[in-house]
C-alpha positions in Angstrom: -42.1 -65.7 68.0 -42.3 -66.3 64.3 -38.5 -66.6 64.1 -38.8 -70.0 65.7 -41.5 -71.4 63.3 -39.2 -72.1 60.3 -36.5 -73.9 62.3 -39.1 -75.9 64.2 -40.9 -76.8 61.0 -37.6 -77.9 59.5 -36.7 -79.9 62.6 -40.2 -81.6 62.7 -40.0 -82.5 59.0 -36.4 -83.8 59.4 -37.3 -86.0 62.3 -40.5 -87.3 60.6 -38.6 -88.1 57.4 -35.7 -89.7 59.2 -37.9 -91.9 61.3 -40.0 -92.9 58.2 -36.9 -93.7 56.2 -35.3 -95.7 58.9 -38.5 -97.6 59.5 -38.9 -98.4 55.8 -35.2 -99.5 55.5 -35.5 -101.7 58.7 -38.5 -103.5 57.2 -36.6 -104.7 54.2 -34.8 -108.0 54.0 -31.4 -106.3 53.5 -31.0 -105.2 57.1 -29.9 -107.6 59.9 -31.6 -106.5 63.1 -28.8 -108.0 65.3 -26.0 -106.2 63.5 -25.1 -102.9 65.2 -23.6 -101.5 62.0 -26.8 -102.1 60.0 -28.7 -100.3 62.7 -26.3 -97.4 62.6 -26.4 -97.1 58.8 -30.2 -97.2 58.8 -30.3 -94.3 61.3 -27.6 -92.5 59.3 -29.4 -92.8 56.0 -32.6 -91.8 57.6 -30.9 -88.7 59.1 -29.4 -87.7 55.8 -32.7 -88.1 53.9 -34.4 -86.1 56.7 -31.8 -83.4 56.5 -31.5 -83.0 52.8 -35.0 -82.8 51.4 -36.1 -79.7 53.3 -32.9 -78.0 52.1 -33.8 -78.9 48.5 -37.3 -77.4 49.0 -35.7 -74.3 50.6 -33.5 -73.9 47.5 -36.6 -74.3 45.3 -38.4 -71.5 47.2 -35.3 -69.2 46.9 -34.4 -69.9 43.3 -37.9 -70.5 42.0 -37.1 -73.7 40.2 -36.2 -77.3 40.7 -32.7 -78.6 39.8 -32.3 -79.4 36.1 -33.4 -82.9 35.0 -31.1 -85.2 33.1 -33.1 -84.5 29.9 -32.8 -80.7 30.3 -29.0 -81.0 30.8 -28.7 -83.1 27.7 -30.7 -80.6 25.6 -28.5 -77.7 26.9 -25.4 -79.7 26.0 -26.7 -80.6 22.5 -27.6 -76.9 21.9 -24.2 -75.8 23.1 -22.4 -78.3 20.8 -24.6 -77.1 17.8 -23.6 -73.5 18.5 -19.9 -74.4 18.8 -20.1 -76.3 15.5 -21.8 -73.3 13.8 -19.1 -71.0 15.2 -16.3 -73.3 13.9 -17.9 -73.5 10.5 -18.2 -69.6 10.4 -14.5 -69.3 11.4 -13.6 -71.7 8.6 -15.6 -69.7 6.1 -14.0 -66.4 7.2 -10.5 -67.9 7.0 -11.2 -69.2 3.4 -12.5 -65.7 2.4 -9.3 -64.1 3.8 -7.1 -66.7 2.1 -5.8 -68.1 5.4 -6.9 -71.6 4.5 -6.3 -73.5 1.3 
């Protein structure tokens, strides 16, 4: 019985989010109600939004953390560049000590 709770909860969250997203998009001035393609895209975007966010939360529960933010990625890259510069400087010092560089 409990095997069905997680898929049913996911499906309910997906349908709710898809309908809310489609309704919000339909209420904007960007969507033409008479155009079939706009209606299709509104439903498609709603479906994608409904399908993706529960997967992100499942990943959060499994990994224990949210995806890295832009700031965290920049800090990691800056730290890596600093370590690479220190490594290159140390290599240059060792080469000078060994007489490999002039």
